[in-house]
C-alpha positions, -999 to +999 in steps of 0.1 A: -818+570+522-824+604+533-798+623+546-801+665+557-780+695+541-768+719+565-784+746+542-818+746+522-840+715+525-837+683+506-862+665+488-854+634+483-824+617+484-792+635+478-782+646+448-742+636+450-740+610+484-711+588+492-697+562+518-679+573+547-665+542+562-661+549+599-635+534+623-625+529+659-600+511+679-581+514+710-551+530+705-516+527+717-492+555+738-474+564+709-503+567+688-514+594+718-483+608+718-478+613+681-506+606+657-485+610+623-473+574+626-505+566+610-494+586+580-475+555+560-506+534+567-528+559+550-501+571+522-506+536+511-545+542+506-539+576+478-504+564+463-496+553+435-513+514+435-536+521+459-572+508+458-598+527+438-625+544+446-610+561+478-613+598+482-606+624+514-590+599+546-595+613+578-583+606+610-572+614+649-582+611+684-609+607+703-617+635+733-599+614+763-577+600+741-589+564+744-595+556+709-581+563+679-610+573+650-606+575+616-632+580+588-625+575+551-651+588+520-651+561+495-669+566+461-692+530+476-692+505+502-684+479+474-649+495+465-636+495+504-648+458+504-629+455+469-602+462+489-606+438+517-610+405+493-576+416+480-560+397+509-524+403+503-527+442+497-550+444+526-529+424+549-499+446+546-524+477+553-537+464+589-500+457+592-490+496+593-517+498+624-497+476+651-482+509+660-510+526+668-527+497+686-532+489+721-511+460+727-497+462+694-535+444+679-554+461+656-583+457+664-616+476+661-651+483+647-661+496+615-696+511+604-708+526+570-730+562+569-741+579+536-736+612+540-734+641+514-701+649+504-705+680+495-723+687+533-695+662+551-664+675+544-669+701+562-676+689+591-647+667+591-624+693+586-636+716+614-617+720+648-642+695+665-659+673+654-687+650+670-704+621+657-740+612+669-751+576+667-789+578+671-810+544+672-849+551+673-867+539+704-897+519+692-923+531+679-906+564+668-905+568+627-875+575+613-894+604+598-896+618+632-863+616+641-848+635+608-876+659+618-858+666+647-824+664+635-835+691+613-843+720+636-815+711+658-793+718+631-813+748+625-804+760+661-768+751+664-760+768+630-738+798+631-721+775+658-708+751+635-691+752+605-711+718+587-737+691+599-758+665+583-771+630+588-775+596+571-784+559+574-762+532+583-751+511+558-750+479+582-784+487+599-806+509+579-829+518+614-796+540+629-783+572+616-749+592+623-753+628+628-724+645+620-712+681+636-685+703+626-678+726+652-666+758+650-649+754+684-648+735+721-664+756+733-689+762+711-698+723+714-706+728+743-733+757+749-764+735+738-766+709+759-809+717+761-814+713+722-791+682+723-814+668+748-841+664+728-823+637+707-826+619+737-863+615+736-864+600+702-835+572+702-804+558+720-779+584+713-739+583+709-720+608+710-684+609+704-662+639+704-630+637+681-600+657+666-594+651+627-567+660+610-568+652+563-541+632+547-540+635+509-512+615+491-482+627+506-492+664+524-504+657+559-519+688+568-517+700+603-534+685+633-539+709+664-541+702+707-562+670+709-595+685+731-596+671+767-641+673+769 
């Protein structure tokens, strides 16, 4: 599997690559008003007795506030699967999501993307995070998508804190591009360059504002972007 860093060319697979769990679910009004109601769930992960292999945790709201999003950096997909296999611990963990979920039913979707850790983390700490899932159109080789992404990343370099991409664990034909924009305004400037992505694949773009949790210390969470 291959990826792309913001700075410099990569020859061969990234040297330091982790699995990033990307989850989303329909959220409750309570969560929209106060995302910190999810703090206890993720504090359990990074606290004493938490599962092995989990590193950084980010969560927040999608622009438009219809969905909650979370991105977790694991050492490997297997580490997360091992946590899920501990049914009692995982059940207690999921229970903590009830206040955040629409109708109190925490149901959502999860995929895993392989990103370079050193390149992905600045993206996830940025004021606005953009996640773009790209599925190649018929007849388009993955290397052609990589070439377009390389060009796009070079084009937006001055507007972002970071940008990288990597393959999706569940569907090797899909790629997830993550961009950390310096501002909401910056993300609106390059629509023409972004349109080229639609020529090579089916594109799903989501903009989210994330906060990071580390132990019991939750970093600041700003105003949710509205577009």
